[in-house]
Jmol script that loads the backbone (N, CA, C; Angstrom):
load data "model"
ATOM      1  N   UNK A   1       0.842  -1.301  -0.113  1.00  0.00           N
ATOM      2  CA  UNK A   1      -0.295  -0.226  -0.088  1.00  0.00           C
ATOM      3  C   UNK A   1       1.007   1.181  -0.077  1.00  0.00           C
ATOM      4  N   UNK A   2       1.724   0.874   0.489  1.00  0.00           N
ATOM      5  CA  UNK A   2       2.799   2.326   0.681  1.00  0.00           C
ATOM      6  C   UNK A   2       3.560   3.017  -0.497  1.00  0.00           C
ATOM      7  N   UNK A   3       3.587   1.761  -1.701  1.00  0.00           N
ATOM      8  CA  UNK A   3       4.009   1.773  -2.796  1.00  0.00           C
ATOM      9  C   UNK A   3       3.138   2.372  -3.977  1.00  0.00           C
ATOM     10  N   UNK A   4       2.002   2.427  -3.194  1.00  0.00           N
ATOM     11  CA  UNK A   4       0.615   2.581  -4.296  1.00  0.00           C
ATOM     12  C   UNK A   4       0.974   3.838  -4.914  1.00  0.00           C
ATOM     13  N   UNK A   5       1.016   4.842  -3.968  1.00  0.00           N
ATOM     14  CA  UNK A   5       1.002   6.417  -4.393  1.00  0.00           C
ATOM     15  C   UNK A   5       2.495   6.622  -5.723  1.00  0.00           C
ATOM     16  N   UNK A   6       3.531   5.816  -5.607  1.00  0.00           N
ATOM     17  CA  UNK A   6       4.667   5.903  -6.832  1.00  0.00           C
ATOM     18  C   UNK A   6       3.913   5.291  -8.194  1.00  0.00           C
ATOM     19  N   UNK A   7       2.941   4.300  -8.268  1.00  0.00           N
ATOM     20  CA  UNK A   7       2.828   3.322  -8.943  1.00  0.00           C
ATOM     21  C   UNK A   7       1.549   4.024 -10.072  1.00  0.00           C
ATOM     22  N   UNK A   8       1.759   4.152 -11.424  1.00  0.00           N
ATOM     23  CA  UNK A   8       1.269   4.565 -12.314  1.00  0.00           C
ATOM     24  C   UNK A   8      -0.149   3.936 -12.413  1.00  0.00           C
ATOM     25  N   UNK A   9      -0.377   2.219 -11.964  1.00  0.00           N
ATOM     26  CA  UNK A   9      -1.284   1.555 -11.951  1.00  0.00           C
ATOM     27  C   UNK A   9      -2.531   2.403 -10.894  1.00  0.00           C
ATOM     28  N   UNK A  10      -1.980   3.000  -9.907  1.00  0.00           N
ATOM     29  CA  UNK A  10      -2.910   3.247  -9.193  1.00  0.00           C
ATOM     30  C   UNK A  10      -3.545   4.058  -9.099  1.00  0.00           C
ATOM     31  N   UNK A  11      -2.561   5.303  -9.666  1.00  0.00           N
ATOM     32  CA  UNK A  11      -3.084   6.862  -9.488  1.00  0.00           C
ATOM     33  C   UNK A  11      -4.372   6.404 -11.077  1.00  0.00           C
ATOM     34  N   UNK A  12      -3.750   6.037 -12.312  1.00  0.00           N
ATOM     35  CA  UNK A  12      -4.840   5.276 -13.364  1.00  0.00           C
ATOM     36  C   UNK A  12      -6.428   4.838 -12.661  1.00  0.00           C
ATOM     37  N   UNK A  13      -6.132   3.909 -11.418  1.00  0.00           N
ATOM     38  CA  UNK A  13      -6.934   3.137 -10.825  1.00  0.00           C
ATOM     39  C   UNK A  13      -8.083   4.658 -10.124  1.00  0.00           C
ATOM     40  N   UNK A  14      -7.932   5.153  -9.395  1.00  0.00           N
ATOM     41  CA  UNK A  14      -8.056   6.277  -8.522  1.00  0.00           C
ATOM     42  C   UNK A  14      -8.832   7.453  -9.518  1.00  0.00           C
ATOM     43  N   UNK A  15      -8.218   7.673 -10.929  1.00  0.00           N
ATOM     44  CA  UNK A  15      -8.765   8.790 -11.723  1.00  0.00           C
ATOM     45  C   UNK A  15      -9.672   7.420 -12.296  1.00  0.00           C
ATOM     46  N   UNK A  16     -10.086   6.211 -13.056  1.00  0.00           N
ATOM     47  CA  UNK A  16     -10.977   5.497 -12.925  1.00  0.00           C
ATOM     48  C   UNK A  16     -12.381   5.933 -12.217  1.00  0.00           C
ATOM     49  N   UNK A  17     -11.857   5.532 -10.960  1.00  0.00           N
ATOM     50  CA  UNK A  17     -13.170   5.199  -9.739  1.00  0.00           C
ATOM     51  C   UNK A  17     -13.297   6.588  -9.569  1.00  0.00           C
ATOM     52  N   UNK A  18     -13.169   8.105  -9.516  1.00  0.00           N
ATOM     53  CA  UNK A  18     -13.325   9.015  -9.561  1.00  0.00           C
ATOM     54  C   UNK A  18     -14.547   9.468 -10.513  1.00  0.00           C
ATOM     55  N   UNK A  19     -14.053   9.286 -11.962  1.00  0.00           N
ATOM     56  CA  UNK A  19     -15.074   9.563 -13.013  1.00  0.00           C
ATOM     57  C   UNK A  19     -15.991   9.013 -13.114  1.00  0.00           C
ATOM     58  N   UNK A  20     -16.502   7.240 -12.686  1.00  0.00           N
ATOM     59  CA  UNK A  20     -17.602   6.759 -12.071  1.00  0.00           C
ATOM     60  C   UNK A  20     -18.369   6.925 -11.308  1.00  0.00           C
ATOM     61  N   UNK A  21     -17.576   7.819  -9.916  1.00  0.00           N
ATOM     62  CA  UNK A  21     -18.476   8.584  -9.115  1.00  0.00           C
ATOM     63  C   UNK A  21     -18.562   9.390  -9.491  1.00  0.00           C
ATOM     64  N   UNK A  22     -18.224  10.538 -10.534  1.00  0.00           N
ATOM     65  CA  UNK A  22     -19.130  11.472 -10.741  1.00  0.00           C
ATOM     66  C   UNK A  22     -20.364  10.878 -11.789  1.00  0.00           C
ATOM     67  N   UNK A  23     -19.999  10.130 -12.634  1.00  0.00           N
ATOM     68  CA  UNK A  23     -21.058  10.033 -13.688  1.00  0.00           C
ATOM     69  C   UNK A  23     -22.179   9.001 -12.363  1.00  0.00           C
ATOM     70  N   UNK A  24     -21.789   8.456 -11.427  1.00  0.00           N
ATOM     71  CA  UNK A  24     -23.014   7.824 -10.386  1.00  0.00           C
ATOM     72  C   UNK A  24     -24.100   8.780 -10.132  1.00  0.00           C
ATOM     73  N   UNK A  25     -23.258  10.144  -9.630  1.00  0.00           N
ATOM     74  CA  UNK A  25     -23.449  11.364  -9.081  1.00  0.00           C
ATOM     75  C   UNK A  25     -24.795  11.882 -10.155  1.00  0.00           C
ATOM     76  N   UNK A  26     -23.958  12.096 -10.903  1.00  0.00           N
ATOM     77  CA  UNK A  26     -24.916  12.729 -11.923  1.00  0.00           C
ATOM     78  C   UNK A  26     -26.165  11.827 -12.375  1.00  0.00           C
ATOM     79  N   UNK A  27     -26.211  10.769 -13.236  1.00  0.00           N
ATOM     80  CA  UNK A  27     -27.485  10.421 -13.033  1.00  0.00           C
ATOM     81  C   UNK A  27     -28.619   9.971 -11.734  1.00  0.00           C
ATOM     82  N   UNK A  28     -27.706  10.088 -11.204  1.00  0.00           N
ATOM     83  CA  UNK A  28     -28.394  10.015  -9.350  1.00  0.00           C
ATOM     84  C   UNK A  28     -29.368  11.038  -9.391  1.00  0.00           C
ATOM     85  N   UNK A  29     -28.570  12.193  -9.678  1.00  0.00           N
ATOM     86  CA  UNK A  29     -29.327  13.620  -9.598  1.00  0.00           C
ATOM     87  C   UNK A  29     -30.146  13.642 -10.424  1.00  0.00           C
ATOM     88  N   UNK A  30     -29.710  13.473 -11.763  1.00  0.00           N
ATOM     89  CA  UNK A  30     -30.759  13.881 -12.884  1.00  0.00           C
ATOM     90  C   UNK A  30     -32.208  12.819 -12.304  1.00  0.00           C
ATOM     91  N   UNK A  31     -32.168  11.658 -11.940  1.00  0.00           N
ATOM     92  CA  UNK A  31     -33.661  10.949 -11.678  1.00  0.00           C
ATOM     93  C   UNK A  31     -33.790  11.513 -10.311  1.00  0.00           C
ATOM     94  N   UNK A  32     -33.242  11.950  -8.922  1.00  0.00           N
ATOM     95  CA  UNK A  32     -34.010  12.806  -8.431  1.00  0.00           C
ATOM     96  C   UNK A  32     -34.944  13.824  -8.547  1.00  0.00           C
ATOM     97  N   UNK A  33     -33.822  14.860  -9.728  1.00  0.00           N
ATOM     98  CA  UNK A  33     -34.790  15.961  -9.993  1.00  0.00           C
ATOM     99  C   UNK A  33     -36.115  15.817 -10.284  1.00  0.00           C
ATOM    100  N   UNK A  34     -36.057  14.519 -11.687  1.00  0.00           N
ATOM    101  CA  UNK A  34     -36.837  13.835 -12.382  1.00  0.00           C
ATOM    102  C   UNK A  34     -38.151  13.698 -10.830  1.00  0.00           C
ATOM    103  N   UNK A  35     -37.616  12.950 -10.231  1.00  0.00           N
ATOM    104  CA  UNK A  35     -38.358  12.947  -8.995  1.00  0.00           C
ATOM    105  C   UNK A  35     -39.495  13.990  -8.055  1.00  0.00           C
ATOM    106  N   UNK A  36     -38.481  15.287  -8.437  1.00  0.00           N
ATOM    107  CA  UNK A  36     -38.608  16.234  -6.982  1.00  0.00           C
ATOM    108  C   UNK A  36     -39.708  16.607  -8.156  1.00  0.00           C
ATOM    109  N   UNK A  37     -39.776  16.750  -9.454  1.00  0.00           N
ATOM    110  CA  UNK A  37     -40.379  17.762 -10.258  1.00  0.00           C
ATOM    111  C   UNK A  37     -41.683  17.269 -10.264  1.00  0.00           C
ATOM    112  N   UNK A  38     -41.687  16.056  -9.712  1.00  0.00           N
ATOM    113  CA  UNK A  38     -43.514  15.441  -9.889  1.00  0.00           C
ATOM    114  C   UNK A  38     -44.290  16.072  -8.949  1.00  0.00           C
ATOM    115  N   UNK A  39     -45.691  16.479  -9.367  1.00  0.00           N
ATOM    116  CA  UNK A  39     -46.290  17.002  -8.197  1.00  0.00           C
ATOM    117  C   UNK A  39     -47.940  16.528  -8.394  1.00  0.00           C
ATOM    118  N   UNK A  40     -48.581  16.701  -7.248  1.00  0.00           N
ATOM    119  CA  UNK A  40     -49.827  15.973  -7.099  1.00  0.00           C
ATOM    120  C   UNK A  40     -50.894  16.994  -7.631  1.00  0.00           C
ATOM    121  N   UNK A  41     -52.002  16.559  -7.421  1.00  0.00           N
ATOM    122  CA  UNK A  41     -53.296  17.377  -8.165  1.00  0.00           C
ATOM    123  C   UNK A  41     -53.323  18.757  -7.977  1.00  0.00           C
ATOM    124  N   UNK A  42     -53.355  19.118  -6.714  1.00  0.00           N
ATOM    125  CA  UNK A  42     -53.271  20.455  -5.903  1.00  0.00           C
ATOM    126  C   UNK A  42     -52.012  21.455  -5.892  1.00  0.00           C
ATOM    127  N   UNK A  43     -51.080  20.939  -7.264  1.00  0.00           N
ATOM    128  CA  UNK A  43     -49.882  21.770  -7.741  1.00  0.00           C
ATOM    129  C   UNK A  43     -48.747  21.846  -6.550  1.00  0.00           C
ATOM    130  N   UNK A  44     -48.757  20.833  -5.345  1.00  0.00           N
ATOM    131  CA  UNK A  44     -47.643  20.730  -4.441  1.00  0.00           C
ATOM    132  C   UNK A  44     -46.622  19.687  -4.849  1.00  0.00           C
ATOM    133  N   UNK A  45     -45.716  19.544  -4.085  1.00  0.00           N
ATOM    134  CA  UNK A  45     -44.598  18.451  -4.195  1.00  0.00           C
ATOM    135  C   UNK A  45     -45.288  17.554  -3.717  1.00  0.00           C
ATOM    136  N   UNK A  46     -45.039  16.342  -3.784  1.00  0.00           N
ATOM    137  CA  UNK A  46     -45.316  15.262  -3.021  1.00  0.00           C
ATOM    138  C   UNK A  46     -43.947  14.457  -2.051  1.00  0.00           C
ATOM    139  N   UNK A  47     -44.331  13.683  -1.564  1.00  0.00           N
ATOM    140  CA  UNK A  47     -43.309  13.237  -0.486  1.00  0.00           C
ATOM    141  C   UNK A  47     -42.268  12.804  -0.988  1.00  0.00           C
ATOM    142  N   UNK A  48     -42.237  12.624  -2.125  1.00  0.00           N
ATOM    143  CA  UNK A  48     -40.834  12.462  -3.143  1.00  0.00           C
ATOM    144  C   UNK A  48     -39.920  13.587  -2.973  1.00  0.00           C
ATOM    145  N   UNK A  49     -40.234  14.488  -2.901  1.00  0.00           N
ATOM    146  CA  UNK A  49     -39.435  15.898  -2.704  1.00  0.00           C
ATOM    147  C   UNK A  49     -38.517  15.854  -1.397  1.00  0.00           C
ATOM    148  N   UNK A  50     -39.259  15.537  -0.441  1.00  0.00           N
ATOM    149  CA  UNK A  50     -38.958  15.052   0.649  1.00  0.00           C
ATOM    150  C   UNK A  50     -37.301  14.005   0.790  1.00  0.00           C
ATOM    151  N   UNK A  51     -37.967  13.381   0.362  1.00  0.00           N
ATOM    152  CA  UNK A  51     -36.516  12.251  -0.052  1.00  0.00           C
ATOM    153  C   UNK A  51     -35.916  12.344  -0.932  1.00  0.00           C
ATOM    154  N   UNK A  52     -35.861  12.903  -2.065  1.00  0.00           N
ATOM    155  CA  UNK A  52     -35.230  14.135  -2.656  1.00  0.00           C
ATOM    156  C   UNK A  52     -33.638  14.878  -2.038  1.00  0.00           C
ATOM    157  N   UNK A  53     -34.475  15.628  -1.400  1.00  0.00           N
ATOM    158  CA  UNK A  53     -33.491  16.487  -0.258  1.00  0.00           C
ATOM    159  C   UNK A  53     -32.446  15.110   0.961  1.00  0.00           C
ATOM    160  N   UNK A  54     -33.048  14.137   1.110  1.00  0.00           N
ATOM    161  CA  UNK A  54     -32.281  13.473   1.645  1.00  0.00           C
ATOM    162  C   UNK A  54     -31.375  12.461   1.079  1.00  0.00           C
ATOM    163  N   UNK A  55     -31.679  12.413  -0.368  1.00  0.00           N
ATOM    164  CA  UNK A  55     -30.928  11.187  -1.045  1.00  0.00           C
ATOM    165  C   UNK A  55     -29.548  12.406  -1.528  1.00  0.00           C
ATOM    166  N   UNK A  56     -30.013  13.956  -1.662  1.00  0.00           N
ATOM    167  CA  UNK A  56     -29.068  14.482  -2.354  1.00  0.00           C
ATOM    168  C   UNK A  56     -27.675  14.815  -1.058  1.00  0.00           C
ATOM    169  N   UNK A  57     -28.304  14.498   0.046  1.00  0.00           N
ATOM    170  CA  UNK A  57     -27.499  14.626   1.185  1.00  0.00           C
ATOM    171  C   UNK A  57     -26.044  13.359   1.371  1.00  0.00           C
ATOM    172  N   UNK A  58     -27.386  12.576   1.266  1.00  0.00           N
ATOM    173  CA  UNK A  58     -26.630  11.231   1.564  1.00  0.00           C
ATOM    174  C   UNK A  58     -25.690  11.233   0.487  1.00  0.00           C
ATOM    175  N   UNK A  59     -25.915  11.480  -0.942  1.00  0.00           N
ATOM    176  CA  UNK A  59     -24.718  11.612  -2.048  1.00  0.00           C
ATOM    177  C   UNK A  59     -23.734  12.164  -2.245  1.00  0.00           C
ATOM    178  N   UNK A  60     -23.832  13.192  -1.443  1.00  0.00           N
ATOM    179  CA  UNK A  60     -22.939  14.465  -0.746  1.00  0.00           C
ATOM    180  C   UNK A  60     -22.098  13.845  -0.039  1.00  0.00           C
ATOM    181  N   UNK A  61     -22.545  12.848   1.254  1.00  0.00           N
ATOM    182  CA  UNK A  61     -21.778  12.189   2.128  1.00  0.00           C
ATOM    183  C   UNK A  61     -21.081  11.202   1.478  1.00  0.00           C
ATOM    184  N   UNK A  62     -21.667  10.550   0.663  1.00  0.00           N
ATOM    185  CA  UNK A  62     -21.103   9.048   0.252  1.00  0.00           C
ATOM    186  C   UNK A  62     -19.892   9.530  -0.582  1.00  0.00           C
ATOM    187  N   UNK A  63     -20.235  10.497  -1.481  1.00  0.00           N
ATOM    188  CA  UNK A  63     -19.128  11.163  -2.493  1.00  0.00           C
ATOM    189  C   UNK A  63     -17.869  11.259  -1.201  1.00  0.00           C
ATOM    190  N   UNK A  64     -17.586  12.411  -0.221  1.00  0.00           N
ATOM    191  CA  UNK A  64     -17.032  12.527   0.704  1.00  0.00           C
ATOM    192  C   UNK A  64     -16.201  11.913   1.272  1.00  0.00           C
ATOM    193  N   UNK A  65     -16.682  10.586   1.418  1.00  0.00           N
ATOM    194  CA  UNK A  65     -16.262   9.267   2.341  1.00  0.00           C
ATOM    195  C   UNK A  65     -15.150   8.941   1.656  1.00  0.00           C
ATOM    196  N   UNK A  66     -15.725   8.515   0.130  1.00  0.00           N
ATOM    197  CA  UNK A  66     -15.177   7.684  -0.841  1.00  0.00           C
ATOM    198  C   UNK A  66     -13.787   8.163  -1.215  1.00  0.00           C
ATOM    199  N   UNK A  67     -14.159   9.721  -1.364  1.00  0.00           N
ATOM    200  CA  UNK A  67     -12.664  10.883  -1.851  1.00  0.00           C
ATOM    201  C   UNK A  67     -11.732  10.234  -0.511  1.00  0.00           C
ATOM    202  N   UNK A  68     -11.991  10.780   0.784  1.00  0.00           N
ATOM    203  CA  UNK A  68     -11.141  10.307   1.435  1.00  0.00           C
ATOM    204  C   UNK A  68     -10.108   8.979   2.378  1.00  0.00           C
ATOM    205  N   UNK A  69     -11.357   8.064   1.710  1.00  0.00           N
ATOM    206  CA  UNK A  69     -10.536   6.525   1.681  1.00  0.00           C
ATOM    207  C   UNK A  69      -9.616   6.425   0.374  1.00  0.00           C
ATOM    208  N   UNK A  70     -10.213   7.461  -0.623  1.00  0.00           N
ATOM    209  CA  UNK A  70      -8.589   6.719  -1.843  1.00  0.00           C
ATOM    210  C   UNK A  70      -7.859   7.807  -1.367  1.00  0.00           C
ATOM    211  N   UNK A  71      -7.723   8.747  -1.007  1.00  0.00           N
ATOM    212  CA  UNK A  71      -6.354   9.929  -0.344  1.00  0.00           C
ATOM    213  C   UNK A  71      -6.379  10.185   1.039  1.00  0.00           C
TER     214      UNK A  71
END
end "model"
wireframe off; spacefill off
backbone 0.3
color backbone group
């Protein structure tokens, strides 16, 4: 593990992981935006909007934790 920083393979692996995490975050964000955009008959936001805010916070925490683990 100590030699990981000097090896090119490890750096490439970190870059690939970061790209996949960003892609995952973007796709989930689009899905949550779509969910949050739904409104009920009265024109109010549904319960999905509350879940959207929770999931958004969880995604940020997830990305921060993974970033710390990788670096």
